[in-house]
C-alpha positions, 0 to 999 in steps of 0.5 A: 507494496504492491505494497503499498500500498502497490496496485494489485489489479495491475500487478496480478499477472506479473506476480504470478510470473515472478513466483513462477520463475523460481518454481519452474526450477524445481524439477517440474514439481506440480503445485497443488491447488489451494484449499478452500480453507486457505482462500478463506483465511486469505480473504479474512486477512485482506479484509482486516488489512484493507479495513485497518490501513486507513483507520490505522493511518488516521489514528496514528496522525490523530495521536501524533497531533496530540503528542506534537501539541504536548511535547513538540515531538510527534512522529513525522510521516517521512520517518514512517515511510523509511521504517515501512520500507525497511520492514518490507525489505526484511519481510521480502528476504524472509519470504524469499527464503521460504520460496527457495527453501529447497535451494539454500535452506534457511540461511539468510546469507544465502538469500542475500547472495541470491539477491546480490547475484540477481542484481549483478546479472540483471542491472538494467532490470533492477534499475527500472524500479527506480521510477515506481520507487520514487512514486510510491515514496511520494504516495506513502507520504501523501497518504499520511497527509490525507489521513491528517485531513480525512476520517477513515471511511472517507479515505477508504472510499475515495482511495478506491478511485485508484481503480479508475486511474488504473483503468485509464493508464491500462488503456493508455499504456498497455492498450487494454480494452475494457468491456461494457460491464467494467465501464459500468462498474467504474461509472457506479464507483465514480457515482458512489464517490460523488455521493459521499463527497456531497454528503460530506459537504452537507455535513460540514454546512450543518455543523459548526466548527472545524472539528464537529463530529468524528474523531478528535483530530483536525480535518480539512476535507477539501485538502484531504480529497485533493491529496487523495485524488493525487494518490490515486493518480500516482497509484494508477500510473505506478502500478501499470508502469510496474506491471510493464517492468515485471512482464516477462522478467525472470526475477523473483517477485520477492527480489523485485520487492527487495529492489523496490523497497531499497530504492524507496528507503533511500529516497525516503531517507533523503526526504526525511533529512531534507524536510525534517532534519531539525526535528530528527536532531532534536527529538530522535528518528523514532520520536513519537512512535506509539503503539498506534504508529507501529500498528500503522507501520506493520499494516502498511509494510505487510499489506503489499506482501499479503496481496502477493500471497492472495494473487498467488493462491487465489485470484483478483475476484477474491481481492476485489470482494475483500476490498469492498467488504473492507470499506464497510468494515472501516465505516463500522469501526469508525462509527463505533469508536470515532463517532463517524 
């Protein structure tokens, strides 16, 4: 996404290319600079999305744990990933219609025809997204495992380690050179993550019981941190690989998102019936989908497309600032409502 979940830092240049390819056909129409008000709205939206994602993921897993104990039919993370990817396909088609409004009006059939035509014209380009689709599916499933074991603020802060992974894979795969200021920033980020880890370890030593403090859900900090580090490595590699795929591609960014979400949905569906077939047969595919779960699905599905809009109408400086503000927002919300 960048979904989701997709690494925005690594996909920024390519997103501009993807949207620009369709815009170039509009008889040289000059795109107006975005207003300050639009940038402010996008800033607020990104802060809300980043802040709510980890809190929503954690809350959905706490509710699922309670529902599982009560009825034996809490929602499964594998089914949630399928629903998220299908939602991304629908949203990407809607945005494709908006992007090409001048070409085929608002007919959904024309949007489907455009996507199919692009797929038939560039089959090898479309096949390249299979690798990131598989990686993002694994990442989205692991995010809910991490949310099972970490509270929102810790998950949000450690999730920022994906910047370290992205920097590493950018240097290795794209041969980029990072300046001294960026390396210092990465060092400070690593230091802040280490300080939070030490704080969590001391907190555990001073409390008795596995569920002391925080929300009512169970926690395994060591497992949660290990899974989060894996998520960050996957995110960094998948994001840089996806940038390599998109560079110079004539395909619209929204059609790329349709391809990516479609492959991811297929992989996620296979994973669902491999791991949770008995649960689905017994309880139903959407069993345990409470308001908390649908909130998480909406935040996760819309997040990647929102970031694409930020890149198109603003820049990565705005995105980075919004992400930083979101970490503070996550901590504040978790303190007020979950006793973090």
